[in-house]
N, C-alpha and C positions, 0 to 999 in steps of 0.2 A: 352392800357396797362391793364394787368390782374394781380390781386393780389391773391396769395394763402396765407391764414392765417392759420398757423399750431399751434395747441395746443398739445404739447407732453403729454404723460400719466404722471399723477402725482402720484396716488396711487390707490389701488383697490377700496377704499371707496369713491373716488372723482367723484361724479356726480353733478357738479356745473356749472352754466352758465359761459363760458369763457369770462368774462366781459372785460378783458384786450384787447381782440381782437374785441369783439362786439362794445366797445367804439371807436375803430379806424374805424370800418366799417361805423359808423353813419356819419362820416365827409368826406368820400371819394367823389371826384368829380363825377358828374353824368356820365361822359364818361369813368370812370374806373370801370371795372367789378371785382367781387371778389367772392371767395368761402371760406368757413371755413371748415377745416378738424380737427376734435377733437378726438384725440386718447383715451380720457377718456370715450367716449360713443360709439365710432365707431371702431371696431377691424380692419377695412379696411382703416383707416384714412391715413396711410402712403402710401398705394397703390393708393388711390384716389388723394392724393396730388401729387404724382409722375406722375400720368396720366395727371393731369392738367398742370404740368410744361412741360411735353413732347409735348404738343400741340404747344407751342411757347416759348421755353426757353428764347430766347433773349428778348421777349416782356413781360416776367413774372417777377414779384417781389415776392419773397418768404419771408414772415414775420413770424418769429418764436418767440413766447413768452416763456421765460425760468425762472422758479423758481429753486432754489437749490435743490439738492437731486435727486429724481427719474426723474424729468423732464430733468435736466441737463444730467443725464446718458443716456437718450434716445436721447436727442437733438444733442449731439456732434457726435456720430457715424452716425446718420441719415443725419445730415447736410453734413458731409463729403461725404457720399454715394451719395447724390443728386448732390452736387457740382462736384464730379468726373464724374458723368454721363453727366452733362450739365455745362461745365465751363463758358459758356456765361450767365448763370443765375445769377441775382443779389440777394444775400442772405443778409437779415437784421435780426439781433437779437435785441430784446428789452425785457423789464420786469425787475423784481427784480435783478436777478443775473447780467445781463449786466450793470445795473445801478450802482451796488456796485463794481463790479470787471470788470470795463470797459476795462482796458488794456489787461487782460487775454483773453477776448473775441475778441477784435479788432485784436490782433496779430495772431489769428487763421486763416490760409490761406483760409479755407472754408467759412469764414464770411467776407463779403465785407464791411458792415456798421453796426454800433451799434447805437441804439436809447437810449439815456440816459434820464430817468425821464418820465414825462407825454408826451404821444406820439401823441395826436390828431393833433396839429398844425405842429409838426415836420414831421409827415408822409406826410401831404399835401404839405409842402414845399419841402420835399425830392422828391416826385413825380415830382413836377415842375422843380426841378434842373436836374433830370435825363432826362426829356423831352427836356430841354433847352440845355443839353450837358455841363452844368457847373459842377464843382467839388462838389459832394454831401457832402463831409466831411466838407465843409464850412458852411453848414446849421446849424442854431441854434439847439442844442440838439442832434447832430450827431457826432459820433467819428469813426475814421478809422485808420488803421496802414499804414503809408507811410514812406518808406526809413528807416525802423528800428526804428521808433518812433511813438508815439501816436499823432494823429492830431485831434483836437476837434473844432467844431464850438462854438460860444458863448453859454453860458448856457441859458436855456429858463425858463421864469417865469411860475409858476403854474397858472392855470385858473380854475374857478368854472366849474365843470363837466356838470352841467345841461344846460349851455349856448350852448352846442353842440346838445341838444336834447336827446331823449330816445334811448336806444339800439334797434337795429332792430330785435325785438323778432320774428317777423313773418318770418324772413329769415332762422331760424333754427327750428329744430324739438323740440318744447318745451316739448313734452312728455318724451323725453330722459332725460330731466333735472329735472323732478319732482321726487326729491329724497325722500326716506323714511328715516326719522331720528327720534330721540327721541322727536323732536318738533312736527312732524306731518307726514302724509302719502304723502303729496305733498309739499315738501320744496323747495323753490326757493331762490336765493341769489341776493342781490342788493348792490351797492356801492354808497353811497350818499354824500361823501365828499372826498377831496384830502388832504393828509398830516396829520399833528398832531401839536397842538400848543406847544408841549414840545420838548426838545432837549436831551433826555436821551442818554448818550454817548456809550451805548451798543446796541442801536437800529438802524437798517439800514434805518428806515423811516427818521431819521434825515439827512441822506445823500441825500435823495430825496427832503425833504421839508424844512429842516433847520428852523424848528419852525413855519412854515406857515400852516394854516388850513383854507381851503376854502370849505365851506359847501353849498350844495344845499338848497334852501329855503324849509321850512317845507312843504309848499303847493305842491312843486314838488315831495318831498318824498312821501307824502300821495297819490298823483295821481298815481305814479308808483306802489306803493304797492296795491292800489285798482285795477289797471289794471292787475297785476299778480294774484290777487284773483278772480276777476270777469270774466276775459277773459281766464285765463289759469288754474283756479281751485286751486290756492295756498291756503293751510291751515296753512302754516308756512313760515317765512322769516328769513334768516340769513343776517344781515347787516355786510358786510366785510370791513367796514371802519376801518382805523387804530385807530380811536377814534370816535365812533359814539356819545358818551355821553359827548361831550366837552362843550355843551351849554344847560343849563337847559330849557330856554324858547323854544328853537327849539324842544327839545325832548318832552316836554309837549305838544306842538302843534301837533307833529306827533302822539303821543299816543292818544290824543283826536280825531284825524282824522281817526284812524283805529280801534277804540274800537268796533264799531258795526260789524266789519268783523269776529270777533271770531277767529282771528289768534293767534298763539304762535310765539314768536320771540326771537332773540338772537343778541347780539352785543358786542363790546369791549369798555370798559370805564376805567376811572382812579379813584382810591380809594378815594383820598382826594377831588377830584372834586364832586363826587356823594354823599359823606358823608355830604357835606355842603348843599345839596338840601333839599327843604321843604318836609314835609310829604305829602302835596297835590300832588306834582310831583311824589313821590314814589307810592302813591295810584293810580294815573292816569296810570303810567307805568304798575302796576300790573293788573289793570282792562282792559288794552288794550291787555294783553296776554304776557307781557314780562316774559319769563320763566327762562332765564339765562343770566348773564353778565360775560364776560371774563375780569379779572383784572390782571394787572402785579404787583403782590406783591413783587416779585424779591428776597427779603432777609429779615431775621429777625435780621440782624445786622445793626444797624443804621449807623455805619461808612461806611459800604458797600453801603447802599442806597445813602448816601451823595456822595460817590466816583462815583456812577453811574449817578450823576446829575439828580436825580429823582424829582427835583423841590420842595424839602422840604417835601416830603412824610415821615411820621413818622410810625414806626412799630406799635404803638398802634392803629393807624387808620385802619390798616388791621383787627385787632380784633374787633373794633367798627363797621366797615362796615359789617363784617360777621354777627353780631347780628342784625344789622338794616335790612339787606337783608332777614334774616330769619323771622323777624317780619312782613315783607310784602309778604312773600311767594315767593320770587324771589331767585333762586339758584345762589350763587356766584361761579365763577370758577377762582381759584387763581393759577397763574403761578409763579414759582420760578426759578431763575437762580443761581445755586450754584457753589461754587468753584472759587471765584474771585482771581486774582493774588496777592492781598494784604495779606489776611489771609484766605486761603481756608478752613482749618480745623475749625477755629472758625466760619466762615460763615455757614458751613454745620451743626455744632453742634447746633447753635442757630436756624437755619431754621427748622431742623427736630423737635425740641421742639415746635416751633410755629405751625407746621402742626398738631401735636397732640392736641395742645390747640384749634385750629380752628375746628377740628373734634369733640372734646369734647363739644364745644359750639354749633355746627351746623353740624350734620352728613350729611346733604344734600349738603354741600359745596363740590365742585370738586377740586382736587389738580393735578397740572401738574408740574413735576420736570424736569428741563433741567440742563445740565452742562454749565457753562459760556463759551461762545465763543466770542472772540474779534471781534469788528467791527472797520474798519479803520477810527476812529474818535479820536480827542484829548481826553485824560483822562486816563481811565483804559487801553486802548490800548497801550499807551506809556509804562505803567508798564509791560504789556505783552511782548512787544518788548524787553524791558530791560532784560527780563528773557529768551530770546532766541526764541520768537515766530515770525514767518513770514508766510505770505500767499503764496500759489503757484503762479507762474508767468505765467503758461501755463495751458490750459484746460486738457492736458494729466495728469498733476499732480493732478488736481481736481478729475479726474476719478479713481485715484489709491488709494488703502488703505494707510493710514487711513482716507484720506480726503473725501471718499465717504459717511462717516457718519457724517462729520463735521457739516453741516448745519442742520442735524436732532438733533444735540446737544446730541447725544448718546455716542460719543467718541470724546472728544474735541480737541485732538491733541495739548494739552497744557502742557508744561514741568513742571509746578508747581502743576498740578493735578496728584498725584500719583495714581497708579492703585488701591491700597487698598482703597483710598478715593472714587474713582468712583464706585468701587464695593459696598462699604458701602451704597452709595446713592441708587443704584439700587436694593440692597437687601431690603432696607427700602421700596422702591417703590413697590416691589413685595408683601410685607406683607400689605402695605397700600391698594393696589388695590384689594387684596384678602379680606381684612376685610371690605372694602367699595368699591365694584365694581362700575365702572362708569355707570351712568344712560344713557350715550350716546351710549353704546354698546348694541344695540337692539337684537343682535343675542344670547346673553347669556340668557339661560332659567332661570326660577325661581328656579328650584332645583339646578342648577349649582351655582347660586348666593348664595343660602343657604349653599351649601357644602363649597364654598370658605370662607364664613364668619365663619362657624363653625370651619374649620380646622385652620384658622389664628387667631382665638380669643385668644388662650393661648399665642401665640407669641406677639400679640399686647398688651395684658394686662401686660405681663412681660417685654416688651421692648426688646425682643430677635429677632433681624432681620437677624443675620448672617446666610448665607447659607440656605435660604428657598427653598431648591431644590424641595420639594414636591409641594409647591405652584407654583413655576415657571413651573414645569412639567404640572400641570393641566391648567395653563393659556395658555401654548403653545398647549396642546392637544385640548383645547376648543377654540383656536384662539381668546383669549381675546384681545380686542383692547382698548388701552389707549385713553383718551379723545383727545389728540393731534393727534391721528391717524385717526380721524373721518372726517377730511376734512373741519373743520370750518375755 
């Protein structure tokens, strides 16, 4: 059997190791050959994948990893194209989108099987089932469409990723993945844990992990980072864990283990968790090169935070964390999800005021603004449904406007978010990013940053955000990229 692992193109700035596929490759049986085709770094990836399938369609398994947005828009037509050419080919989808919207993927005729959740053991058992001629839809972690209904094997429990070994770095061209970012000239990415210990009801990670967090031991994390630095020349690391900073002792041990490398690094954390950490740990993180941490601040309205099931996070903790990070020279990156179905206007009012407060306290903090998009979990989603919201049931609907922008959270397709409210948020965002251009956009020159700051200063001081056409025109002309567009 031969496996073709295909990574659809995500976005222009995305030069990151396709860990979702490399993690699968490390567990494949010795008698199974494989090749990875990554459209993010290889313009001929689709042609190479098709050539690989053409050699033996019946003996090939095509695995496609799919995130929402640009990857989905490429993956659907290409999968249909390949399946039409070789109907005998077995096509398997996995990743974020199929895990959350399993039925929509499984009912697509061009997709034979869907892997739900963590895929290492599932793919091994799936290969065994196909070889044995048994029904692969009965394998734990697999779903398929049978006789007009979704059929799923038993759910599969998460396992610590490091038990499967390191990703097969030597099997790919690592030079293609040495990305230039604000962190460094040769930035590589790593994923050192599975899941998240929290169950926020607006977060799709809850669908995958349901509050479980399985972390690689600190020693394994240090070993991988040192390998990326010494063998492949990494001078910066992005930890793509859903919550890298969940355990203070582990993070402190990682920081101590990589301090001598002179790296800069980034990861995602939780405000109230890190706020409780000791100054010694904060100093260790700073000395090890921690440059920025992504935090889900979500809202300045306490009732909204409570409705999101944020585990007791308080609004004032965001303010306090901002000051503490500043004191240690670590840049906080705050993400907000605006326009909840309970009180969208009140949520937006309070949050925009908080953003101004955060910038006044610490200009270095980064701000990311999203419109609230429901996730099929009990809680706020129920209120969204009560107001007329529903998800598409077929992939064709996901590819049609306005759903093409849904997962980017730029156009939420939500009946309670009036157009004027959405416009108000993004007018504010245009002024905000002109007054404080993101450090992550390395293409913006010094004089362009100065021009944006100067032109936006009167608006920012006066709180005038409506119709900032001149700022939006310059941002479009200079191809300004917001921090969430940088591929972190």
